[in-house]
C-alpha positions in Angstrom: 90.4 96.4 87.9 93.8 94.9 88.8 96.1 97.8 89.7 99.5 97.4 91.2 102.8 99.1 91.8 105.9 97.8 89.9 109.3 98.9 91.1 112.2 100.0 88.9 115.4 101.0 90.7 113.5 101.8 93.9 110.8 103.9 92.3 107.2 102.9 91.9 105.5 102.7 88.6 101.7 102.2 88.7 100.3 99.7 86.3 96.9 98.1 85.6 95.4 95.3 83.6 93.5 96.4 80.5 92.2 93.9 78.0 94.5 91.3 79.4 97.7 93.4 79.2 99.7 95.5 81.6 99.3 99.3 81.0 101.7 101.6 82.8 101.4 105.1 84.0 103.2 107.3 81.5 103.9 110.0 84.1 105.5 107.5 86.5 107.7 106.2 83.6 108.7 109.8 82.7 109.6 110.6 86.3 111.8 107.5 86.6 113.6 108.1 83.3 114.0 111.9 83.5 114.3 112.5 87.2 112.1 115.5 86.5 110.6 117.3 89.5 107.5 118.0 87.4 107.0 114.9 85.2 103.5 116.1 84.1 105.0 119.2 82.6 107.8 117.2 81.0 105.2 114.9 79.4 103.2 117.9 78.1 106.3 119.5 76.5 107.6 116.2 75.2 104.4 115.5 73.3 104.8 118.9 71.6 108.5 118.3 70.8 107.9 114.8 69.4 105.0 115.9 67.2 107.2 118.8 65.8 110.2 116.6 65.2 108.7 113.3 64.1 105.1 114.2 63.2 104.0 111.6 65.8 101.6 112.4 68.6 102.4 110.2 71.7 98.8 110.7 73.0 97.5 108.4 70.2 99.1 105.4 71.9 97.8 106.2 75.3 94.5 105.5 77.1 93.0 107.3 80.1 92.8 104.6 82.7 92.0 104.9 86.4 95.0 104.5 88.8 95.4 105.1 92.5 96.6 108.7 93.0 98.7 109.9 96.0 95.5 110.9 97.8 94.3 107.3 97.6 91.5 108.1 95.0 91.2 106.5 91.6 91.9 109.1 89.0 92.2 108.9 85.2 95.8 108.8 84.1 97.6 108.6 80.8 98.7 104.9 80.4 100.4 102.9 77.6 100.9 99.2 77.0 104.3 97.7 76.8 104.7 98.5 73.1 103.6 102.1 73.7 105.9 102.6 76.6 108.8 101.3 74.5 107.9 104.0 71.9 107.7 106.7 74.6 111.1 105.7 76.1 112.7 106.3 72.7 111.8 109.9 73.0 113.3 110.4 76.5 117.1 111.0 76.5 118.2 109.1 79.6 121.0 106.7 80.6 118.3 104.6 82.2 116.5 103.9 78.9 118.2 100.6 78.1 118.0 99.0 81.6 114.4 100.2 81.7 113.6 98.5 78.4 115.0 95.3 79.7 113.0 95.6 82.9 109.9 96.4 80.9 110.4 93.4 78.7 110.7 91.2 81.8 107.5 92.6 83.4 105.6 92.0 80.2 107.0 88.4 79.9 106.0 87.7 83.5 102.4 88.7 82.7 102.3 86.5 79.6 103.4 83.5 81.7 100.9 84.3 84.4 98.1 84.3 81.8 99.3 80.8 80.6 99.7 79.5 84.1 97.6 81.6 86.7 99.3 79.6 89.5 102.5 81.6 88.8 100.8 84.8 89.8 99.8 83.2 93.1 103.3 82.0 93.7 104.7 85.4 93.0 102.3 87.0 95.4 103.2 84.6 98.1 106.9 85.3 97.6 106.3 89.1 97.7 104.4 88.9 101.0 107.1 86.6 102.4 109.8 89.1 101.5 107.8 91.8 103.3 107.9 89.7 106.5 104.3 88.4 106.7 103.8 85.1 108.4 102.8 82.0 106.4 99.4 81.9 108.2 98.7 85.5 107.2 99.8 84.9 103.6 97.5 81.9 103.2 94.5 83.9 104.5 95.4 86.8 102.3 95.6 84.6 99.2 92.3 83.0 100.1 90.8 86.5 100.5 92.1 87.5 97.0 90.4 84.4 95.6 87.1 85.2 97.3 87.3 88.8 96.2 87.8 87.8 92.6 84.8 85.4 92.8 82.7 88.2 94.2 83.7 90.8 91.6 83.1 88.1 88.9 79.5 87.7 90.2 79.1 91.5 90.2 80.2 91.6 86.5 77.7 88.9 85.6 75.0 91.1 87.1 75.9 94.1 85.0 78.3 96.0 87.4 80.9 97.6 85.1 81.8 101.0 86.3 84.6 101.5 88.8 82.4 103.8 90.8 79.8 101.0 91.2 82.5 98.7 92.5 83.6 101.4 95.0 80.0 101.8 96.3 79.5 98.1 96.8 82.8 97.6 98.4 82.1 100.6 100.8 78.8 99.1 101.7 80.3 95.7 102.5 83.1 97.3 104.5 80.8 99.5 106.5 78.5 96.6 107.3 81.4 94.3 108.3 83.9 96.6 110.0 81.9 99.7 110.7 84.2 101.8 108.5 84.5 102.5 104.7 87.8 101.7 102.9 88.6 105.4 102.5 88.0 106.0 106.3 90.2 103.0 107.2 93.0 104.3 104.9 92.9 107.6 106.7 92.9 105.8 110.1 95.9 103.8 109.0 97.5 106.9 107.4 98.0 105.0 104.1 98.6 106.5 100.7 99.3 104.1 97.8 99.6 100.9 99.8 97.0 98.2 99.4 94.5 98.5 102.3 94.1 94.7 102.6 97.8 94.3 103.3 97.3 96.2 106.6 94.4 94.2 107.9 94.6 91.3 110.4 93.6 87.7 109.7 89.9 88.2 109.9 89.9 91.4 107.9 92.2 90.5 105.0 89.4 89.5 102.6 
């Protein structure tokens, strides 16, 4: 499962690919738009308000998808696709609504272009790592590692591996055999939260 962090005005919004489309964390979107200290409570009350006012239940356009939580574990989270997020944004009174819609449209457009031309995704990844200060040599090895990882998971899928938990077990076994440490243990060692573990490995580890 391809999960990433998108950034809107300095705040992270978790997103994942589901059926070839980006699906975004509703809680993260609510937090960005409302500046609420408790976005989960805001989302709960908002669903009640919208149903009472419009007869529409926002939950019907959401799916429970697994995203990385602050503790580093994959947890089921309310997510909506681009169209669904647009509908939810309409119900959040916020001066950020219009710029957020423009940002969301751009993110969705970028995904469409990447599907049409996968090389664009690779170019964007290179540019992102370059902006973070990684060396060209490290970036090339990281890109190669991503390709190898995709090929490996593709083989797993062909052999009937479907559940996220099964991927986690296989990944942990490979990591333990190769580096003597599971991904979760390495994250604790590096004191990481939402960051991608592979971005903190050296040249030989970045696969």
